[in-house]
N, C-alpha and C positions, 0 to 999 in steps of 0.2 A: 398428433403426428409428432412433432420434433419433442416432445417431451418423453416419449417415449423411446425415442433411438438414443435420447440426453440420457435417460434410465438403463439402456445398454449398456451403453459406451461409459459409463461410470460406474458399472456393477465392478465389482471386483474381480471376477471372472474372467472377464473381457479384458480390462488393465491389465492384468496376470500370465493371460494370453500374450496379449502383445510386447510386453516385454519379454517372454521366453520367444518367441519368434525374433524376436531384436539380437538377444544374448545367442539361441542357437546361429543365426546368421554369422554373428562374428566368431561364434565357436567351430564352426565349420572350418574357418581357415587356420585353425589349430589342429582342427583332425587332418583335416589335407594335409599340413607342412609335413605331421609326424608320417601316414602314410606317405605319402611321394618323397620325403626325405629320408626317411630313416627305413620305411619297414621294404618298399617295394624299391631301394638298391641294394638291400640285403636277399629279398627272392633273386633278382637277378644276378648277384655274385653267385646264388647257390645254382641256379639253373641256366643260368644264361641270355634270361631277358625276365624283364620286369613284368611281364602276364603272360597269360594261358591262351591269348585271343587265337593265336595261330595251331594250336591243337588241337588232332581228331578235324582239322578243316576238310569238308570234300565241294567236290563239283558236280551241281546236278542242274543239267545244263547249262545257261546261262548265267545261274546266280551259285553264290559260293555260300556254302553251309557254312557257319561257325560255332558249334558246339563249345570251345574254350572261351566265348562271351562270357557266358553263363558262369563255366567254372571260375573266371577272373572277377566274375563279382560276385557270385559265394565266399569266394577265398577274402575279398576285399570286405564284404559284409564282416566277414568273422573277426577281422585281422582288425579293423576301425572298430568295431564291438569288443574287441580283446582292449585294442588299445585305451579306449575309452573307461573302462571297466579298473584295467589295474594303473593306468594313470590319474584318472579322476575320481570315479567312484569308489572305487577302495580306500587312496588317502582321506575322503574329506567322509567316508561310514567312520573312520579310525577319529577324524578330528572330533564330530560329533559326540561318539563313542565320551572321548576326552573331556566336552562339552557336559554334556549329560552328568559323568561323575562328578564336574566339580559343580555341579548345581545340586545334585543330590546330597554331598558335603554341604554347600551353604545353607539348606532347609535343615539338615539336624542340625546345624549352629543357631539358625533362627527358631527353630522348637523348642532348644534347649535356652536361648534369652528369653522366650516366651515363658517358663516353664518359671524360670529365677522373678519374670515380673509379676506370675498371677502368685507366686509363692510371697512376696514382698508385701503384693496389692490386701492378702490375707490375713497377715501381720498386721498389718495397719489397719482393716479392716477390727480384726477383734481386741488391739490395744484402745479403738476407739468406743469399742461396743464395753473393753475393763473401764472405762473412763466411767459412763455412764451407770454402769453397776447392773447392766445386762448380761451378768451368768449364763443365763438359759440358752440366748441366741448364742454365746460362743460358744457350747459343750455342743453345741446342734450344725453350729459352724464348723468348728474343727472336723466332727464326725464326716459332713459331704465333703472337706477337703481332703480329708484321709480317704475318703472312700474315692474319690477323684483319681489320686493317685492312685 
């Protein structure tokens, strides 16, 4: 039973999930600071209040119905999603594109180096074959090499 638990905990997905939850907790402080420190004050400056909690509120008997709470929650969701996208996701995507482009450029250089190595090895093989008087293998090797190119 403990072995199964150990396998579950040590699985990559469980560890990645744990790291993701911890990072999300830390990241929520950043998002909250953006919303509470920047976005809500802008909204308060435009409409006089930082939220819509009291919009369209009405009394039903002794209870107060506040549809504005839903409006505030929806707007906060949209604002948080926009802040996360434009301040984090979009810049990270641009960075990943640059990294991918550099990797592709690096792979092309590696491919060229491999081609030079293959050409050098082919020359060495041909010289060794020529020293042993094996002209038939040289011509067939050159044909194979030319076909590879």
